[in-house]
Backbone as numpy.savetxt, mean C-alpha at the origin, in Angstrom:
# Nx Ny Nz CAx CAy CAz Cx Cy Cz
68.71 76.15 1.87 67.74 75.11 2.12 67.38 74.27 0.81
67.50 73.15 0.86 67.35 72.52 -0.37 65.81 72.18 -0.86
65.63 72.17 -1.90 64.17 71.91 -2.41 63.94 70.42 -2.07
62.56 70.20 -1.63 62.00 68.92 -1.25 62.17 68.05 -2.74
62.43 66.59 -2.53 62.36 65.87 -3.67 61.22 65.06 -3.76
60.84 64.79 -4.86 59.96 63.76 -5.03 60.24 62.26 -5.04
59.75 61.24 -4.32 60.15 59.73 -4.32 58.93 59.05 -4.27
59.11 57.96 -4.71 58.16 56.88 -5.01 57.88 56.46 -3.33
56.39 56.72 -3.15 56.00 56.07 -1.76 55.92 54.73 -1.82
56.62 54.37 -0.45 56.53 53.02 -0.32 55.31 52.14 0.29
54.40 53.25 0.57 52.90 52.43 1.03 52.32 51.99 -0.23
51.41 50.83 0.02 50.63 50.19 -0.92 49.21 50.68 -1.04
48.64 50.72 -2.05 47.47 51.49 -2.57 46.22 50.45 -1.76
45.18 51.08 -1.00 44.27 50.34 -0.34 43.59 49.29 -1.23
43.39 48.14 -0.62 42.86 46.93 -1.55 41.31 47.12 -1.42
40.76 46.94 -2.20 39.15 46.88 -2.49 38.59 45.49 -2.73
39.46 44.42 -2.66 38.86 43.22 -2.47 38.33 42.72 -3.97
37.71 41.42 -4.30 37.26 40.86 -5.41 35.79 40.45 -5.08
35.06 41.14 -5.85 33.46 40.97 -5.77 33.26 39.35 -5.99
33.65 38.71 -6.69 33.50 37.26 -6.65 33.92 36.38 -5.49
34.95 36.42 -5.18 35.39 35.97 -3.84 34.48 36.21 -2.90
34.26 37.61 -2.63 33.20 37.93 -1.46 32.19 37.28 -1.49
31.57 37.10 -2.65 30.15 36.31 -2.57 30.35 34.76 -2.34
31.40 34.27 -2.73 31.80 33.05 -2.59 31.86 32.41 -0.83
32.82 33.43 -0.35 32.97 33.22 1.13 31.51 33.43 1.87
30.76 34.44 1.12 29.25 34.65 2.08 28.50 33.44 1.83
28.57 32.89 0.55 27.56 31.69 0.16 27.71 30.68 1.11
29.31 30.35 0.89 29.81 29.39 1.93 29.51 29.48 3.62
29.74 30.85 3.83 29.40 30.80 5.49 27.77 30.66 5.79
27.21 31.08 4.88 25.54 31.29 4.95 25.18 29.56 4.88
26.08 28.83 3.98 25.31 27.53 4.10 25.82 26.70 5.49
27.11 27.19 5.99 27.18 26.76 7.28 26.61 26.63 8.19
26.04 28.23 8.47 24.91 28.58 9.22 23.71 27.74 9.10
23.43 27.37 7.75 21.93 26.83 7.70 22.40 25.24 7.96
23.09 24.89 7.78 23.67 23.26 8.35 23.24 23.41 10.02
24.15 24.23 10.48 24.25 24.39 11.83 22.90 24.40 12.25
21.53 25.06 12.01 20.64 25.49 12.54 19.62 24.42 12.01
19.77 23.49 11.08 19.08 22.55 10.74 19.75 21.01 10.66
20.53 21.11 12.01 21.54 19.73 11.74 20.50 18.77 12.40
19.67 19.15 13.19 18.86 17.96 13.66 17.98 17.13 12.69
17.30 18.29 11.89 16.49 17.80 10.61 17.22 17.04 9.82
18.52 17.55 9.37 19.26 16.83 8.53 19.83 15.42 8.84
19.86 15.56 10.40 20.25 13.86 10.97 19.10 13.06 10.83
17.78 13.48 10.83 16.61 12.69 11.00 16.53 12.08 9.27
16.71 13.18 8.27 16.62 12.91 7.12 17.65 12.10 6.70
18.92 11.96 6.97 19.69 11.14 6.43 19.42 9.58 7.13
18.92 9.68 8.32 18.46 8.41 8.91 17.37 7.90 8.13
16.20 8.33 7.90 15.15 8.04 6.82 15.79 7.59 5.85
16.78 8.31 4.87 17.39 7.73 3.74 18.00 6.53 3.75
18.82 6.33 4.83 19.46 4.97 4.78 18.56 3.96 5.03
17.63 4.23 5.94 16.42 2.95 6.23 15.75 2.72 4.84
15.56 3.77 4.22 14.94 3.61 2.88 15.80 2.80 1.89
17.39 2.91 2.14 18.00 2.62 1.01 18.36 1.02 1.37
18.38 0.83 2.85 18.47 -0.52 3.01 17.56 -1.47 3.02
16.18 -0.94 3.66 15.01 -1.93 3.57 14.23 -1.83 2.18
14.14 -0.87 1.34 13.37 -0.69 0.17 14.30 -1.02 -1.16
14.98 0.21 -1.25 15.76 0.52 -2.60 16.77 -0.67 -2.82
17.56 -1.09 -1.92 18.30 -2.22 -2.26 17.67 -3.33 -2.54
16.67 -4.12 -1.73 15.96 -5.29 -1.95 15.26 -5.31 -3.38
14.61 -4.02 -3.68 14.55 -4.09 -5.19 15.42 -4.07 -6.46
16.68 -3.45 -5.94 17.82 -3.59 -7.12 18.33 -4.96 -6.94
18.41 -5.75 -5.85 18.93 -7.08 -5.60 17.86 -7.98 -6.41
16.85 -7.38 -6.06 15.68 -8.47 -6.95 15.53 -8.35 -8.24
16.03 -7.40 -8.96 16.17 -7.06 -10.43 17.41 -7.80 -10.86
18.36 -7.77 -10.25 19.74 -8.45 -10.56 19.74 -10.18 -10.42
18.64 -10.57 -9.29 18.56 -11.87 -8.94 17.77 -12.57 -10.08
16.72 -11.66 -10.76 15.71 -11.90 -11.73 16.50 -12.67 -13.07
17.88 -12.14 -13.09 18.36 -12.60 -14.44 19.74 -13.37 -14.31
19.74 -14.10 -12.90 20.71 -14.90 -12.59 20.31 -16.55 -12.11
21.00 -17.26 -11.87 20.63 -18.50 -11.58 21.59 -19.15 -10.64
21.31 -20.06 -9.64 22.37 -20.32 -8.68 22.29 -21.73 -8.78
23.09 -22.48 -8.97 23.07 -23.91 -8.92 24.55 -24.23 -8.38
24.34 -25.37 -7.21 25.51 -25.74 -6.60 26.41 -24.91 -5.99
25.79 -23.77 -5.56 26.42 -22.79 -5.11 27.09 -21.60 -5.84
27.07 -21.67 -7.14 27.45 -21.24 -8.40 26.66 -20.23 -8.78
26.76 -18.71 -8.78 25.72 -17.93 -9.36 26.14 -17.66 -10.85
25.16 -17.78 -11.87 25.52 -17.53 -13.20 24.24 -16.65 -13.80
25.01 -15.86 -15.05 23.63 -15.04 -15.48 22.74 -15.83 -16.45
21.57 -15.75 -15.94 20.52 -16.72 -17.06 19.79 -16.25 -17.94
20.22 -14.44 -18.47 19.28 -14.21 -19.16 17.97 -14.13 -19.02
17.16 -14.10 -20.16 15.74 -14.27 -19.86 15.12 -15.52 -19.85
15.75 -16.59 -19.12 15.56 -18.04 -18.99 14.45 -18.17 -17.65
14.38 -17.14 -16.41 13.71 -17.09 -15.54 12.23 -16.71 -15.91
12.53 -15.81 -16.71 10.97 -15.26 -17.03 10.29 -16.21 -18.10
11.10 -16.86 -18.75 10.63 -17.98 -19.73 10.00 -18.97 -18.95
10.51 -19.30 -17.97 10.19 -20.51 -17.02 8.81 -20.02 -16.28
8.90 -18.97 -15.94 7.57 -18.68 -15.05 6.36 -18.31 -16.01
6.59 -17.79 -17.16 5.38 -17.75 -18.31 5.15 -19.02 -18.69
5.98 -19.97 -18.75 5.44 -21.45 -19.17 4.95 -22.22 -18.31
4.96 -21.87 -16.91 4.35 -22.59 -15.69 2.84 -22.53 -15.56
2.03 -23.41 -15.67 0.61 -23.65 -15.59 0.20 -22.71 -14.25
0.86 -22.99 -13.08 0.84 -22.33 -12.00 0.58 -20.79 -12.17
1.46 -20.33 -12.89 1.68 -18.74 -13.15 0.38 -18.04 -13.61
-0.20 -18.87 -14.42 -1.56 -18.18 -14.84 -2.57 -18.55 -13.86
-2.62 -19.70 -13.31 -3.76 -19.65 -12.04 -3.65 -18.90 -10.76
-2.31 -18.51 -10.50 -2.06 -17.65 -9.63 -2.69 -16.39 -9.82
-2.38 -15.96 -11.31 -2.93 -14.72 -11.81 -4.56 -14.37 -11.63
-4.82 -15.63 -12.09 -6.54 -15.59 -12.21 -6.93 -15.55 -10.57
-6.32 -16.33 -9.86 -6.76 -16.22 -8.22 -6.60 -14.90 -7.59
-5.31 -14.35 -8.03 -5.21 -12.73 -7.64 -6.03 -11.91 -7.97
-6.31 -11.94 -9.14 -7.44 -10.87 -9.92 -8.83 -11.35 -9.25
-9.33 -12.47 -9.01 -10.57 -12.65 -8.41 -10.40 -12.38 -7.14
-9.61 -12.38 -6.32 -9.30 -11.76 -4.86 -9.60 -10.28 -4.80
-8.71 -9.80 -5.93 -8.91 -8.48 -5.77 -10.10 -7.77 -6.27
-10.97 -8.37 -7.25 -12.26 -8.04 -7.31 -12.98 -7.98 -6.42
-13.11 -9.45 -5.59 -14.06 -9.48 -4.41 -13.67 -8.65 -3.21
-12.32 -8.42 -2.97 -12.04 -7.61 -1.96 -12.24 -6.27 -2.17
-12.25 -5.67 -3.49 -12.57 -4.17 -3.66 -14.47 -4.07 -3.70
-14.98 -5.32 -4.08 -16.38 -5.28 -4.01 -16.83 -5.23 -2.49
-16.04 -5.99 -1.39 -16.55 -5.88 -0.02 -15.71 -4.92 0.56
-14.25 -5.10 0.37 -13.40 -4.19 1.37 -13.36 -2.59 0.96
-14.03 -2.31 -0.40 -13.98 -0.85 -0.56 -15.26 -0.42 -0.49
-16.52 -0.97 -0.56 -17.78 -0.26 -0.18 -17.76 -0.47 0.83
-18.01 -1.71 1.60 -18.54 -1.84 2.94 -17.91 -0.85 3.78
-16.73 -0.32 4.03 -16.01 0.63 5.14 -16.56 1.75 4.62
-16.94 2.20 3.30 -17.62 3.60 3.13 -19.33 3.78 3.70
-19.86 2.49 3.25 -21.14 2.51 3.85 -21.17 2.68 5.49
-20.21 1.58 6.17 -20.29 1.79 7.47 -19.76 3.46 7.91
-19.07 4.01 7.34 -18.44 5.51 7.44 -19.81 6.36 7.47
-20.33 6.06 6.63 -21.52 7.00 6.37 -22.53 6.92 7.46
-22.97 5.83 7.87 -23.83 5.44 8.86 -23.25 5.93 10.28
-21.77 5.46 10.48 -21.44 6.07 11.87 -21.57 7.51 11.63
-21.28 8.44 10.52 -21.24 9.64 10.55 -22.76 10.18 10.98
-23.84 9.51 10.81 -25.08 9.92 11.31 -25.13 9.96 12.80
-24.46 9.26 13.49 -24.81 9.09 14.93 -24.35 10.30 15.72
-24.87 10.83 16.57 -24.43 12.12 17.06 -23.88 11.75 18.71
-24.47 10.52 19.21 -23.81 10.14 20.53 -22.88 8.80 20.27
-22.28 8.62 21.27 -21.26 7.20 21.45 -20.09 7.19 19.93
-20.44 8.08 19.35 -19.44 7.63 18.09 -18.19 7.17 18.24
-17.46 7.78 19.57 -16.16 7.28 19.78 -16.09 6.09 20.06
-17.17 5.39 21.02 -17.23 3.91 21.01 -17.47 3.19 20.01
-18.01 3.67 18.90 -18.39 3.04 17.69 -17.28 3.07 16.82
-16.40 4.01 16.95 -15.34 4.08 16.12 -14.03 3.10 16.60
-13.92 3.01 17.89 -13.31 2.10 18.57 -13.42 0.72 18.46
-14.91 0.29 18.40 -15.42 -0.88 17.87 -15.18 -1.41 16.53
-15.05 -0.26 15.69 -14.89 -0.85 14.17 -13.42 -1.11 13.88
-12.62 -0.12 14.77 -11.27 -0.34 14.68 -10.41 -1.46 15.33
-11.16 -1.96 16.07 -10.62 -3.08 17.20 -10.12 -4.26 16.20
-10.80 -4.49 15.09 -9.92 -5.88 14.50 -8.48 -5.57 13.95
-8.55 -4.08 13.47 -6.99 -3.64 13.14 -5.98 -3.61 14.27
-6.34 -3.75 15.56 -5.39 -3.80 16.54 -5.09 -5.06 16.78
-5.71 -6.17 16.14 -5.26 -7.51 16.75 -4.31 -7.96 15.80
-3.33 -8.97 16.22 -2.50 -9.37 15.39 -3.04 -10.18 14.24
-2.51 -10.02 13.02 -3.05 -10.36 11.72 -3.23 -11.86 12.10
-2.16 -12.61 12.52 -2.09 -14.31 12.74 -3.29 -14.36 13.49
-3.40 -13.67 14.53 -4.45 -14.14 15.75 -5.95 -14.03 15.03
-5.81 -12.85 14.13 -7.41 -12.59 13.57 -7.54 -13.76 12.30
-6.65 -14.06 11.78 -6.63 -15.36 10.97 -7.16 -16.64 11.38
-6.43 -17.19 12.72 -6.78 -18.20 13.17 -8.19 -18.28 13.75
-8.56 -17.17 14.32 -9.87 -17.16 14.73 -11.24 -17.44 13.85
-10.65 -16.74 12.44 -11.73 -17.13 11.22 -11.35 -18.51 10.94
-10.47 -19.05 11.07 -10.27 -20.33 10.87 -11.07 -21.30 11.85
-10.95 -21.05 12.92 -12.13 -21.64 13.90 -13.42 -21.53 13.37
-13.91 -20.46 13.18 -15.47 -19.96 12.69 -15.54 -20.56 11.38
-14.59 -21.09 10.40 -15.06 -21.82 9.28 -14.95 -23.14 9.26
-14.58 -23.57 10.75 -14.34 -25.23 10.83 -15.87 -25.97 10.45
-15.74 -26.89 9.61 -17.05 -27.57 9.23 -17.76 -28.31 10.18
-16.91 -28.53 11.58 -17.94 -29.39 12.33 -18.27 -28.59 13.32
-17.37 -27.60 14.32 -17.76 -27.20 15.11 -17.79 -25.58 14.95
-17.66 -24.98 13.85 -17.35 -23.68 13.47 -18.69 -22.84 13.74
-18.41 -21.41 14.12 -19.48 -20.37 14.20 -20.26 -20.35 13.07
-19.99 -20.38 11.96 -20.58 -19.92 10.73 -21.79 -21.00 10.44
-21.23 -22.59 10.35 -21.94 -23.29 10.33 -23.12 -23.59 11.52
-22.61 -23.47 12.63 -23.74 -23.12 13.72 -24.86 -22.27 13.13
-24.52 -21.06 12.75 -25.42 -19.99 12.42 -26.37 -20.55 11.37
-25.86 -21.23 10.60 -26.58 -21.91 9.48 -27.44 -22.84 9.76
-27.00 -23.69 10.88 -27.95 -24.68 11.03 -29.21 -24.25 12.01
-28.89 -23.10 12.77 -29.94 -22.00 13.37 -31.12 -21.91 12.49
-30.85 -21.59 11.27 -31.89 -21.25 10.33 -32.29 -22.35 9.49
-31.73 -23.52 9.55 -32.22 -24.75 8.93 -31.45 -24.92 7.44
-30.35 -24.32 7.57 -29.49 -24.12 6.26 -28.46 -25.39 6.08
-28.00 -25.90 5.43 -26.88 -26.95 5.19 -25.77 -26.53 5.76
-24.93 -27.13 6.34 -23.42 -26.65 6.82 -22.83 -26.67 5.53
-21.69 -26.11 5.31 -20.81 -25.73 4.07 -19.13 -25.67 4.65
-18.62 -26.29 3.45 -17.05 -26.82 3.80 -16.50 -25.45 3.05
-16.40 -24.47 3.91 -15.94 -23.14 3.47 -14.61 -23.33 3.09
-13.62 -23.42 3.88 -12.20 -23.46 3.13 -11.76 -24.92 2.38
-12.70 -25.79 2.30 -12.48 -26.90 1.64 -12.92 -27.06 0.27
-13.97 -26.31 0.00 -14.69 -26.12 -1.29 -14.08 -25.19 -2.16
-14.05 -25.65 -3.51 -13.16 -24.67 -4.50 -14.44 -23.68 -4.83
-15.59 -23.56 -4.73 -16.64 -22.55 -4.65 -16.75 -21.33 -3.60
-16.33 -21.88 -2.36 -16.57 -20.72 -1.47 -15.10 -20.75 -0.58
-13.81 -21.21 -0.97 -12.47 -20.82 -0.38 -12.22 -19.73 -0.52
-12.21 -19.06 -1.81 -11.75 -17.66 -2.05 -12.50 -16.72 -1.33
-13.72 -16.93 -1.40 -14.86 -15.81 -1.00 -14.55 -16.02 0.70
-14.32 -17.20 1.21 -14.27 -16.99 2.87 -12.86 -16.39 3.04
-11.73 -16.45 2.04 -10.59 -15.68 2.51 -10.87 -14.41 2.38
-11.81 -13.56 1.27 -12.05 -12.58 1.22 -12.67 -11.71 2.41
-13.68 -12.43 2.79 -14.36 -12.19 4.17 -13.44 -11.83 5.41
-12.80 -12.81 5.48 -11.65 -12.82 6.66 -10.65 -11.38 6.50
-10.10 -11.32 5.27 -9.28 -10.01 4.91 -9.75 -8.86 4.94
-11.25 -8.79 4.67 -12.26 -7.37 4.72 -12.36 -7.16 6.28
-12.88 -7.83 7.02 -13.03 -7.76 8.36 -11.70 -7.29 9.05
-10.65 -7.76 8.78 -9.28 -7.57 9.57 -8.80 -5.89 9.12
-8.86 -5.53 7.98 -8.38 -4.23 7.60 -9.57 -3.23 7.21
-10.96 -3.65 7.43 -12.04 -2.35 7.09 -11.73 -1.26 8.13
-11.27 -1.79 9.51 -11.31 -0.33 10.47 -10.48 0.75 10.19
-9.34 0.35 9.34 -8.56 1.79 8.88 -9.13 2.50 7.90
-9.91 1.64 7.25 -10.28 2.54 5.98 -11.86 3.33 6.43
-12.33 2.53 7.26 -13.44 3.34 7.66 -13.36 4.52 8.43
-12.24 4.59 9.44 -11.81 5.68 10.01 -11.67 7.01 8.91
-10.69 6.60 7.95 -10.30 7.39 6.83 -11.82 8.12 6.05
-12.49 7.33 5.87 -13.58 7.71 5.38 -14.38 8.67 5.97
-14.67 8.29 7.43 -15.23 8.95 8.31 -14.59 10.59 8.51
-13.20 10.39 8.59 -12.59 11.87 8.61 -13.08 12.86 7.27
-12.84 12.13 6.33 -13.14 12.75 4.88 -14.66 13.16 5.23
-15.48 12.24 5.71 -17.16 12.61 5.46 -17.35 14.23 6.54
-16.88 13.77 7.62 -16.65 14.95 8.69 -16.30 16.49 8.26
-15.50 16.40 7.14 -15.06 17.75 6.65 -15.91 18.33 5.56
-16.97 17.82 5.29 -18.09 18.02 4.41 -18.67 19.12 5.08
-18.85 20.32 4.12 -19.79 21.32 5.10 -21.17 20.96 5.02
-21.82 21.30 6.50 -23.28 20.95 6.65 -24.29 21.80 5.60
-23.76 22.68 4.90 -24.59 23.53 4.08 -24.95 23.02 2.95
-24.16 22.10 2.53 -24.46 21.49 1.38 -25.41 20.20 1.19
-25.38 19.77 2.62 -26.58 18.65 2.88 -27.99 19.57 3.00
-27.92 20.82 3.65 -29.15 21.40 3.84 -29.53 21.79 2.67
-28.98 22.22 1.54 -29.54 22.81 0.19 -29.95 21.62 -0.23
-29.19 20.25 -0.33 -29.96 19.43 -1.06 -31.21 18.81 -0.38
-31.19 19.02 1.00 -32.60 18.78 1.54 -33.72 19.57 1.12
-33.16 21.00 0.93 -34.20 22.21 0.51 -34.73 21.67 -1.05
-33.69 20.91 -1.65 -34.31 20.75 -3.15 -34.90 19.27 -3.45
-35.12 18.57 -1.97 -36.15 17.43 -2.00 -35.42 16.16 -2.14
-33.93 16.24 -2.09 -32.99 15.04 -2.12 -33.28 14.07 -1.11
-33.38 12.73 -1.17 -33.48 11.88 -0.33 -32.03 11.26 0.38
-32.00 10.37 1.21 -30.44 9.93 1.65 -29.66 9.54 0.31
-30.37 8.80 -0.40 -29.48 8.19 -1.72 -29.02 9.28 -2.70
-29.62 10.27 -2.52 -29.43 11.33 -3.81 -28.35 12.13 -3.16
-28.60 12.27 -1.63 -27.49 13.07 -0.90 -26.33 12.70 -1.08
-26.07 11.34 -0.88 -24.80 10.50 -0.86 -24.44 10.56 -2.43
-25.25 10.42 -3.12 -24.39 10.46 -4.86 -24.32 11.83 -5.10
-24.90 12.90 -4.70 -24.58 14.23 -5.45 -23.83 15.10 -4.55
-23.61 14.89 -3.14 -22.82 15.55 -2.13 -21.66 14.65 -1.59
-22.06 13.49 -0.92 -21.10 12.46 -0.18 -19.97 12.13 -1.10
-20.07 11.47 -2.29 -19.38 11.08 -3.25 -18.36 12.06 -3.73
-19.04 13.03 -4.54 -18.17 14.12 -4.97 -17.33 14.96 -4.12
-17.65 14.97 -2.91 -16.72 16.02 -1.61 -15.74 14.78 -1.24
-15.93 13.58 -1.60 -14.79 12.58 -0.93 -14.16 12.03 -2.09
-14.13 12.55 -3.51 -13.67 11.85 -4.43 -12.30 11.58 -4.22
-11.20 12.65 -3.80 -10.05 12.72 -3.80 -9.71 11.23 -2.62
-10.26 11.11 -1.70 -10.04 10.20 -0.76 -10.38 8.94 -1.22
-11.40 8.73 -2.14 -11.94 7.57 -2.45 -11.07 7.07 -3.62
-10.46 7.70 -4.40 -9.71 7.42 -5.60 -8.17 6.81 -5.04
-7.77 7.62 -4.08 -6.60 7.37 -3.19 -6.59 5.89 -2.47
-7.79 5.72 -1.72 -8.20 4.45 -1.15 -8.11 3.58 -2.27
-9.12 3.75 -3.27 -9.08 2.53 -4.36 -7.50 2.39 -4.79
-6.79 3.04 -5.10 -5.20 3.06 -5.53 -4.71 2.11 -4.40
-4.83 2.08 -3.33 -4.12 1.64 -1.98 -4.63 0.28 -2.04
-5.82 0.20 -2.26 -6.19 -1.23 -1.80 -6.29 -2.13 -3.18
-6.13 -1.32 -4.14 -5.84 -2.54 -5.40 -4.27 -2.94 -5.10
-3.28 -1.97 -4.97 -1.63 -2.57 -4.40 -1.77 -3.58 -3.50
-2.59 -3.21 -2.42 -2.65 -4.20 -1.32 -3.02 -5.56 -1.30
-4.30 -5.54 -2.29 -4.97 -6.77 -2.49 -4.12 -7.79 -3.43
-3.14 -7.05 -4.33 -2.69 -7.91 -5.37 -1.50 -8.45 -4.82
-1.09 -8.02 -3.29 0.27 -8.56 -2.88 -0.42 -9.57 -1.36
-1.77 -10.10 -1.55 -2.20 -10.93 -0.52 -1.25 -12.19 -0.38
-1.19 -12.49 0.87 -0.31 -13.66 1.30 -0.77 -14.24 2.45
-0.93 -13.50 3.55 -1.15 -14.23 4.95 -2.51 -14.60 4.99
-3.57 -14.06 4.52 -4.93 -14.83 4.72 -5.02 -16.09 3.92
-4.73 -16.14 2.70 -4.57 -17.75 2.22 -3.55 -18.66 2.69
-2.57 -18.01 3.08 -1.01 -18.89 3.52 -1.68 -19.79 4.82
-2.54 -18.85 5.65 -3.05 -19.40 7.02 -4.32 -20.14 6.92
-5.21 -19.61 6.21 -6.54 -20.50 6.30 -6.32 -21.60 5.32
-5.93 -21.60 4.25 -5.80 -22.73 3.47 -4.52 -23.58 2.82
-3.71 -23.03 3.95 -2.30 -23.32 3.33 -1.68 -22.96 2.33
-2.15 -21.96 1.69 -1.58 -21.36 0.57 -2.08 -21.71 -0.88
-2.28 -23.01 -1.08 -2.85 -23.24 -2.36 -4.35 -23.38 -2.37
-4.98 -23.91 -0.99 -6.27 -24.08 -1.05 -6.75 -25.35 -1.80
-7.99 -25.74 -1.99 -8.29 -26.87 -2.78 -8.25 -26.83 -4.08
-7.44 -27.74 -5.04 -7.02 -27.60 -6.16 -6.28 -26.36 -6.73
-5.76 -25.64 -5.67 -4.92 -24.53 -6.14 -5.73 -23.47 -6.36
-7.06 -23.32 -5.78 -8.03 -22.19 -5.68 -7.90 -20.94 -5.13
-6.87 -21.00 -4.03 -6.62 -19.79 -3.39 -5.08 -19.36 -3.65
-4.31 -19.98 -4.41 -2.65 -19.78 -4.89 -2.58 -18.46 -5.23
-2.21 -17.51 -5.03 -1.78 -16.07 -5.17 -0.45 -15.82 -5.83
-0.46 -14.89 -6.24 0.88 -14.36 -7.25 1.99 -14.51 -5.81
1.96 -13.88 -4.80 2.75 -13.68 -3.66 3.04 -15.19 -3.10
2.11 -15.91 -3.12 2.37 -17.50 -2.59 3.22 -18.08 -3.45
2.71 -17.94 -4.55 3.91 -18.87 -5.97 5.09 -18.11 -5.90
5.41 -16.91 -5.38 6.82 -16.41 -5.24 7.68 -17.22 -4.00
6.42 -17.52 -3.11 7.36 -18.14 -1.78 7.28 -19.60 -2.15
6.63 -20.07 -2.85 6.82 -21.64 -3.41 8.09 -21.75 -4.10
8.27 -20.68 -5.09 9.41 -20.96 -6.03 10.86 -20.94 -5.16
10.78 -19.66 -4.12 11.98 -19.53 -3.50 12.03 -20.47 -2.42
11.23 -20.87 -1.49 11.46 -21.56 -0.33 10.78 -23.37 -0.55
10.24 -23.61 -1.26 9.82 -24.70 -1.52 10.47 -25.53 -2.65
10.98 -24.73 -3.85 11.63 -25.31 -5.08 13.23 -24.82 -4.98
13.37 -23.76 -3.89 14.95 -23.43 -3.95 15.39 -22.69 -5.06
14.14 -22.03 -6.22 14.59 -21.36 -7.26 14.16 -19.89 -7.06
15.64 -19.40 -6.65 15.27 -17.93 -6.24 15.13 -16.78 -7.64
15.51 -17.60 -8.60 15.82 -16.64 -9.73 14.40 -16.56 -10.42
13.67 -17.59 -10.42 12.29 -17.61 -10.96 11.45 -16.67 -9.89
11.52 -16.85 -8.70 11.03 -16.20 -7.40 11.07 -14.73 -8.03
12.42 -14.23 -8.04 12.85 -12.81 -8.32 12.15 -12.31 -9.56
12.09 -13.21 -10.64 11.53 -13.17 -11.85 9.93 -12.43 -11.59
9.02 -13.37 -11.02 7.85 -13.16 -10.78 7.73 -12.08 -9.88
8.42 -11.52 -8.75 8.38 -10.62 -8.13 8.31 -9.41 -9.14
9.69 -9.41 -9.76 9.83 -8.37 -10.97 8.42 -7.74 -11.79
7.86 -9.17 -12.26 6.80 -8.62 -13.02 5.79 -8.16 -12.31
5.52 -8.48 -10.87 4.35 -7.88 -10.11 4.73 -6.42 -9.96
6.06 -6.05 -9.57 6.35 -4.79 -9.45 6.21 -3.78 -10.54
6.54 -4.33 -11.61 6.32 -3.63 -13.04 4.88 -3.60 -13.33
3.93 -4.53 -13.06 2.51 -4.18 -13.29 1.82 -3.35 -12.27
2.22 -3.56 -11.08 1.72 -2.55 -10.30 2.30 -0.95 -10.27
3.75 -1.03 -10.53 3.99 0.27 -10.96 3.39 1.12 -12.03
3.26 0.25 -13.29 2.41 0.73 -14.44 1.35 0.95 -14.16
0.37 0.31 -13.25 -0.83 0.66 -12.99 -0.89 1.75 -11.99
-0.26 1.91 -11.42 -0.21 3.05 -10.62 0.26 4.36 -11.12
1.14 4.28 -12.11 1.39 5.47 -13.02 0.30 5.94 -13.78
-0.22 4.87 -14.60 -1.56 5.24 -15.24 -2.60 5.89 -14.52
-2.75 5.48 -13.37 -4.14 5.82 -12.67 -3.74 6.96 -12.09
-2.79 7.83 -11.70 -2.08 8.79 -11.24 -2.34 9.89 -12.52
-1.98 9.29 -13.36 -2.12 10.38 -14.77 -3.55 10.60 -14.95
-4.47 9.61 -15.01 -5.75 9.76 -15.26 -6.54 10.80 -14.28
-6.26 10.24 -12.88 -6.78 11.24 -11.81 -6.10 12.81 -12.13
-5.04 13.01 -12.52 -4.50 14.39 -12.81 -5.36 14.74 -13.99
-5.77 14.00 -14.89 -6.29 14.75 -16.07 -7.62 15.11 -15.76
-8.35 14.11 -14.76 -9.90 14.34 -14.53 -10.06 15.67 -13.78
-8.67 15.94 -12.86 -8.99 16.77 -11.92 -8.72 18.32 -12.67
-8.05 18.22 -13.92 -7.57 19.29 -14.72 -8.89 19.84 -15.43
């Protein structure tokens, strides 16, 4: 009987795999499962990004490019800083900024304070608060053009409601929109009435979130209404107040509809010409799209810079 011989086995040793490859495959499979689970969410997100890209980001980029271009006889050429030089040398540029700052100051004096006072008053009512909220918010639900035309009827020097009220009290009638002294104030009153409903409801929601124990403690300390507002209401709503202040400044600096419809844009002796209306004039009255884009770029930079500084100061005060 022959002895057994040793020979090389043809079987291959078992494979233990590569750890790096396994981790890569596992991560890929996990990513695919995550995408499948959140497919609808990603779809909505992509739609929002596309909308922002097309309606917000692309116009801003296009405006930045157009601000340094000039279009003459259908030919577009690079103009460098000439558009910016043109608007800074235009007297209407400085008048428009003065009017815009005046409108912003008056609008904040009325449109920021009045809604807060109305919200404080509404918060004291215990019955019928829903109807009062509807009444306050009703102007916001009206189309802006309809609201402005309604005020144009009120301001009419012949048969307007405001002059009828003045005549009832024996006061002289006013040329509301035709007088340089009252034109801007008339625009501010109309704009405040149109937009105060939304701000009032936001303030009212913030007020209703204040714990009642704070007011009770203030009453025990002998605080009156004004002291309770100053020491309790305002500190507890400081975040909302600061946010609304920022939003209202940005909105009022871009006012266009009210002066355009009430005073045909410029107003008596240019007293209601705003920056946005001047952009409209450059683009559609003078066909100077480069200067219009340059002025829009200046407004964008100023508002962005103001917003950044304001947010920085707000964070510093909170810290």
